[in-house]
MDTraj code that builds the backbone (N, CA, C; nanometers):
import mdtraj as md
import numpy as np

residues = "UNK UNK UNK UNK UNK UNK UNK UNK UNK UNK UNK UNK UNK UNK UNK UNK UNK UNK UNK UNK UNK UNK UNK UNK UNK UNK UNK UNK UNK UNK UNK UNK UNK UNK UNK UNK UNK UNK UNK UNK UNK UNK UNK UNK UNK UNK UNK UNK UNK UNK UNK UNK UNK UNK UNK UNK UNK UNK UNK UNK UNK UNK UNK UNK UNK UNK UNK UNK UNK UNK UNK UNK UNK UNK UNK UNK UNK UNK UNK UNK UNK UNK UNK UNK UNK UNK UNK UNK UNK UNK UNK UNK UNK UNK UNK UNK UNK UNK UNK UNK UNK UNK".split()
xyz = np.array([
    [-7.3299, -3.5750, -7.8622],
    [-7.4590, -3.5331, -7.8109],
    [-7.4404, -3.4810, -7.6689],
    [-7.4965, -3.3647, -7.6420],
    [-7.4919, -3.3026, -7.5098],
    [-7.6338, -3.2933, -7.4563],
    [-7.6534, -3.3381, -7.3324],
    [-7.7855, -3.3383, -7.2700],
    [-7.7807, -3.2579, -7.1415],
    [-7.8779, -3.1673, -7.1248],
    [-7.8898, -3.0876, -7.0031],
    [-8.0289, -3.1086, -6.9451],
    [-8.0351, -3.1518, -6.8190],
    [-8.1642, -3.1678, -6.7512],
    [-8.2066, -3.0292, -6.7021],
    [-8.3168, -2.9800, -6.7521],
    [-8.3676, -2.8476, -6.7170],
    [-8.4474, -2.8536, -6.5870],
    [-8.5311, -2.9565, -6.5718],
    [-8.6157, -2.9682, -6.4525],
    [-8.6561, -3.1129, -6.4297],
    [-8.6779, -3.1453, -6.3036],
    [-8.7375, -3.2732, -6.2630],
    [-8.8567, -3.2382, -6.1742],
    [-8.9749, -3.2655, -6.2222],
    [-9.0978, -3.2222, -6.1555],
    [-9.1676, -3.3446, -6.0954],
    [-9.1672, -3.3561, -5.9616],
    [-9.2358, -3.4701, -5.8987],
    [-9.3861, -3.4636, -5.9244],
    [-9.4468, -3.5793, -5.9449],
    [-9.5901, -3.5893, -5.9658],
    [-9.6564, -3.6293, -5.8346],
    [-9.7613, -3.5611, -5.7968],
    [-9.8248, -3.5806, -5.6666],
    [-9.8974, -3.7144, -5.6554],
    [-9.9501, -3.7663, -5.7654],
    [-10.0354, -3.8836, -5.7563],
    [-9.9609, -4.0156, -5.7388],
    [-9.8346, -4.0241, -5.7743],
    [-9.7609, -4.1497, -5.7600],
    [-9.6105, -4.1247, -5.7541],
    [-9.5334, -4.2309, -5.7516],
    [-9.3872, -4.2196, -5.7485],
    [-9.3338, -4.2024, -5.8896],
    [-9.3631, -4.0883, -5.9484],
    [-9.3134, -4.0600, -6.0826],
    [-9.2651, -3.9157, -6.0902],
    [-9.1879, -3.8890, -6.1934],
    [-9.1277, -3.7573, -6.2143],
    [-9.1407, -3.7232, -6.3618],
    [-9.1688, -3.5964, -6.3899],
    [-9.1636, -3.5462, -6.5268],
    [-9.0307, -3.4741, -6.5418],
    [-8.9474, -3.5227, -6.6311],
    [-8.8147, -3.4652, -6.6514],
    [-8.8147, -3.3883, -6.7832],
    [-8.7565, -3.2688, -6.7815],
    [-8.7439, -3.1858, -6.9012],
    [-8.5958, -3.1779, -6.9349],
    [-8.5607, -3.2200, -7.0552],
    [-8.4206, -3.2229, -7.0959],
    [-8.4021, -3.1474, -7.2269],
    [-8.2903, -3.0783, -7.2380],
    [-8.2517, -3.0102, -7.3613],
    [-8.1389, -3.0908, -7.4234],
    [-8.1579, -3.1338, -7.5484],
    [-8.0622, -3.2184, -7.6183],
    [-7.9990, -3.1381, -7.7318],
    [-7.8668, -3.1336, -7.7322],
    [-7.7928, -3.0705, -7.8426],
    [-7.7230, -3.1817, -7.9199],
    [-7.7630, -3.1947, -8.0456],
    [-7.7059, -3.2980, -8.1306],
    [-7.6666, -3.2314, -8.2618],
    [-7.5432, -3.2448, -8.3007],
    [-7.4965, -3.1805, -8.4226],
    [-7.5696, -3.2264, -8.5468],
    [-7.6163, -3.3496, -8.5478],
    [-7.6815, -3.4047, -8.6666],
    [-7.8233, -3.3516, -8.6852],
    [-7.9016, -3.3427, -8.5769],
    [-8.0430, -3.3048, -8.5904],
    [-8.0737, -3.1669, -8.5348],
    [-7.9827, -3.1041, -8.4650],
    [-8.0093, -2.9744, -8.4044],
    [-8.0678, -2.9898, -8.2655],
    [-8.0911, -2.8778, -8.1959],
    [-8.1420, -2.8864, -8.0583],
    [-8.2880, -2.9343, -8.0549],
    [-8.3191, -3.0056, -7.9482],
    [-8.4558, -3.0518, -7.9280],
    [-8.4837, -3.0637, -7.7784],
    [-8.6119, -3.0738, -7.7440],
    [-8.6547, -3.0865, -7.6053],
    [-8.7155, -3.2255, -7.5885],
    [-8.6832, -3.2887, -7.4757],
    [-8.7455, -3.4162, -7.4432],
    [-8.8204, -3.4031, -7.3113],
    [-8.9458, -3.4479, -7.3101],
    [-9.0238, -3.4618, -7.1884],
    [-9.0251, -3.6110, -7.1575],
    [-8.9784, -3.6462, -7.0371],
    [-8.9649, -3.7868, -7.0006],
    [-9.0480, -3.8167, -6.8766],
    [-9.1273, -3.9194, -6.8851],
    [-9.2024, -3.9674, -6.7700],
    [-9.1183, -4.0776, -6.7055],
    [-9.0727, -4.0523, -6.5816],
    [-8.9887, -4.1481, -6.5095],
    [-9.0678, -4.2088, -6.3947],
    [-9.0452, -4.3357, -6.3689],
    [-9.1070, -4.4044, -6.2554],
    [-8.9973, -4.4659, -6.1700],
    [-9.0324, -4.4886, -6.0430],
    [-8.9389, -4.5510, -5.9498],
    [-8.9704, -4.6996, -5.9400],
    [-8.8698, -4.7810, -5.9603],
    [-8.8856, -4.9252, -5.9462],
    [-8.7940, -4.9758, -5.8353],
    [-8.8506, -5.0453, -5.7369],
    [-8.7710, -5.0989, -5.6272],
    [-8.6675, -5.1956, -5.6841],
    [-8.5435, -5.1751, -5.6455],
    [-8.4343, -5.2573, -5.6962],
    [-8.3870, -5.2166, -5.8341],
    [-8.4599, -5.1264, -5.8979],
    [-8.4267, -5.0827, -6.0332],
    [-8.3862, -4.9366, -6.0356],
    [-8.4497, -4.8534, -5.9523],
    [-8.4253, -4.7098, -5.9526],
    [-8.5195, -4.6410, -6.0495],
    [-8.4800, -4.5214, -6.0938],
    [-8.5624, -4.4441, -6.1875],
    [-8.5463, -4.5002, -6.3276],
    [-8.6568, -4.5176, -6.3978],
    [-8.6527, -4.5630, -6.5365],
    [-8.7558, -4.4855, -6.6175],
    [-8.7293, -4.4742, -6.7480],
    [-8.8209, -4.4016, -6.8373],
    [-8.9380, -4.4893, -6.8762],
    [-9.0573, -4.4316, -6.8592],
    [-9.1774, -4.4995, -6.9094],
    [-9.2114, -4.4497, -7.0492],
    [-9.2012, -4.3187, -7.0677],
    [-9.2339, -4.2583, -7.1968],
    [-9.1420, -4.1400, -7.2219],
    [-9.1145, -4.1143, -7.3496],
    [-9.0361, -3.9973, -7.3891],
    [-9.1065, -3.9298, -7.5056],
    [-9.1234, -3.7985, -7.4933],
    [-9.1806, -3.7176, -7.6009],
    [-9.0720, -3.6217, -7.6464],
    [-9.0326, -3.6320, -7.7728],
    [-8.9270, -3.5478, -7.8288],
    [-8.9893, -3.4452, -7.9229],
    [-8.9434, -3.3191, -7.9105],
    [-8.9981, -3.2147, -7.9969],
    [-8.8900, -3.1148, -8.0384],
    [-8.9110, -3.0541, -8.1541],
    [-8.8196, -2.9504, -8.2013],
    [-8.8563, -2.8176, -8.1349],
    [-8.7809, -2.7134, -8.1648],
    [-8.8012, -2.5833, -8.1014],
    [-8.9387, -2.5231, -8.1275],
    [-8.9891, -2.5337, -8.2499],
    [-9.1200, -2.4766, -8.2833],
    [-9.2312, -2.5473, -8.2061],
    [-9.2223, -2.6789, -8.1978],
    [-9.3227, -2.7547, -8.1239],
    [-9.3161, -2.7223, -7.9752],
    [-9.1941, -2.7072, -7.9225],
    [-9.1770, -2.6718, -7.7807],
    [-9.2395, -2.5343, -7.7521],
    [-9.2207, -2.4370, -7.8415],
    [-9.2820, -2.3050, -7.8233],
    [-9.4345, -2.3144, -7.8228],
    [-9.4901, -2.3953, -7.9146],
    [-9.6352, -2.4135, -7.9183],
    [-9.6862, -2.4790, -7.7899],
    [-9.6109, -2.5746, -7.7381],
    [-9.6489, -2.6400, -7.6126],
    [-9.6458, -2.5411, -7.4965],
    [-9.5428, -2.4586, -7.4900],
    [-9.5322, -2.3578, -7.3837],
    [-9.6515, -2.2631, -7.3895],
    [-9.6885, -2.2182, -7.5076],
    [-9.8028, -2.1289, -7.5247],
    [-9.9316, -2.1976, -7.4779],
    [-9.9493, -2.3235, -7.5141],
    [-10.0692, -2.3980, -7.4739],
    [-10.0728, -2.4214, -7.3239],
    [-9.9589, -2.4537, -7.2638],
    [-9.9538, -2.4740, -7.1193],
    [-9.9822, -2.3442, -7.0444],
    [-9.9377, -2.2333, -7.0985],
    [-9.9646, -2.1035, -7.0372],
    [-10.1147, -2.0742, -7.0371],
    [-10.1818, -2.1045, -7.1472],
    [-10.3271, -2.0861, -7.1540],
    [-10.3978, -2.1773, -7.0551],
    [-10.3538, -2.3015, -7.0457],
    [-10.4142, -2.3961, -6.9511],
    [-10.3945, -2.3486, -6.8078],
    [-10.2766, -2.2955, -6.7777],
    [-10.2476, -2.2453, -6.6429],
    [-10.3421, -2.1319, -6.6059],
    [-10.3640, -2.0401, -6.6984],
    [-10.4554, -1.9291, -6.6724],
    [-10.5969, -1.9786, -6.6458],
    [-10.6374, -2.0836, -6.7154],
    [-10.7740, -2.1357, -6.6995],
    [-10.7911, -2.2244, -6.5766],
    [-10.6814, -2.2699, -6.5178],
    [-10.6898, -2.3616, -6.4040],
    [-10.7145, -2.2913, -6.2716],
    [-10.7169, -2.1601, -6.2707],
    [-10.7514, -2.0924, -6.1469],
    [-10.6354, -2.0232, -6.0797],
    [-10.5436, -1.9702, -6.1546],
    [-10.4362, -1.8925, -6.0935],
    [-10.4829, -1.7508, -6.0634],
    [-10.6129, -1.7302, -6.0679],
    [-10.6691, -1.5988, -6.0368],
    [-10.7489, -1.5402, -6.1508],
    [-10.7158, -1.5740, -6.2738],
    [-10.7833, -1.5121, -6.3874],
    [-10.9298, -1.5527, -6.3958],
    [-10.9580, -1.6823, -6.3846],
    [-11.0951, -1.7285, -6.3951],
    [-11.1775, -1.6892, -6.2728],
    [-11.1203, -1.7050, -6.1548],
    [-11.1948, -1.6818, -6.0336],
    [-11.1984, -1.5344, -5.9954],
    [-11.1051, -1.4566, -6.0443],
    [-11.1006, -1.3152, -6.0119],
    [-11.2200, -1.2380, -6.0657],
    [-11.2854, -1.2890, -6.1650],
    [-11.3994, -1.2196, -6.2245],
    [-11.5215, -1.2208, -6.1337],
    [-11.5252, -1.3076, -6.0344],
    [-11.6413, -1.3194, -5.9482],
    [-11.6282, -1.2351, -5.8221],
    [-11.5205, -1.1622, -5.8070],
    [-11.4999, -1.0774, -5.6901],
    [-11.5785, -0.9481, -5.7075],
    [-11.6518, -0.9100, -5.6053],
    [-11.7291, -0.7862, -5.6095],
    [-11.6374, -0.6722, -5.5667],
    [-11.6181, -0.5707, -5.6502],
    [-11.5262, -0.4625, -5.6152],
    [-11.5846, -0.3715, -5.5078],
    [-11.4971, -0.3190, -5.4229],
    [-11.5385, -0.2199, -5.3241],
    [-11.5768, -0.0916, -5.3955],
    [-11.6827, -0.0231, -5.3501],
    [-11.7131, 0.1071, -5.4096],
    [-11.6036, 0.2057, -5.3710],
    [-11.5617, 0.2843, -5.4655],
    [-11.4567, 0.3818, -5.4400],
    [-11.5182, 0.5199, -5.4322],
    [-11.4803, 0.5986, -5.3323],
    [-11.5356, 0.7343, -5.3238],
    [-11.4824, 0.8207, -5.4374],
    [-11.5628, 0.9185, -5.4739],
    [-11.5174, 1.0116, -5.5764],
    [-11.4071, 1.0991, -5.5168],
    [-11.3383, 1.1720, -5.5989],
    [-11.2283, 1.2573, -5.5527],
    [-11.2783, 1.3626, -5.4543],
    [-11.3953, 1.4199, -5.4799],
    [-11.4475, 1.5239, -5.3892],
    [-11.4862, 1.4628, -5.2545],
    [-11.5404, 1.3405, -5.2530],
    [-11.5738, 1.2739, -5.1269],
    [-11.4480, 1.2399, -5.0485],
    [-11.3445, 1.1958, -5.1166],
    [-11.2195, 1.1586, -5.0500],
    [-11.1553, 1.2798, -4.9842],
    [-11.1649, 1.3959, -5.0475],
    [-11.1077, 1.5169, -4.9904],
    [-11.1918, 1.5696, -4.8743],
    [-11.3238, 1.5520, -4.8817],
    [-11.4137, 1.6053, -4.7794],
    [-11.4125, 1.5210, -4.6525],
    [-11.3929, 1.3934, -4.6616],
    [-11.4005, 1.3053, -4.5456],
    [-11.2990, 1.3368, -4.4360],
    [-11.1714, 1.3625, -4.4659],
    [-11.0768, 1.3924, -4.3577],
    [-11.1161, 1.5175, -4.2796],
    [-11.1705, 1.6185, -4.3467],
    [-11.2130, 1.7402, -4.2777],
    [-11.3306, 1.7118, -4.1864],
    [-11.4231, 1.6283, -4.2296],
    [-11.5403, 1.5959, -4.1481],
    [-11.4980, 1.5181, -4.0245],
    [-11.3967, 1.4367, -4.0337],
    [-11.3528, 1.3555, -3.9210],
    [-11.2792, 1.4403, -3.8170],
    [-11.2208, 1.5532, -3.8571],
    [-11.1450, 1.6370, -3.7647],
    [-11.2381, 1.7170, -3.6731],
    [-11.3570, 1.7434, -3.7101],
    [-11.4492, 1.8264, -3.6325],
    [-11.5098, 1.7544, -3.5178],
])
top = md.Topology()
chain = top.add_chain()
for i, resn in enumerate(residues, 1):
    res = top.add_residue(resn, chain, resSeq=i)
    for name in ("N", "CA", "C"):
        top.add_atom(name, md.element.get_by_symbol(name[0]), res)
traj = md.Trajectory(xyz[None], top)
């Protein structure tokens, strides 16, 4: 079994980390593990929970997280409330520089 840690994401609310690991196992094939780790004084980092998924489930999770990210305010939801600046027509844009020169 070969394990590669893809990411360790610190959690802001407490002393915990979300770890993303890629597991290659000849018997079951590749899989992804999401691990919730906590810090214990005198113990170090330990796993509280592990969620294991196959490739298809991981793809579905990525798609769902992407949708959640868009809805959380990365600009898509809030961008709709911005009032656009009026844009001059092409003839107005060409006429304005001449008017300013006089």
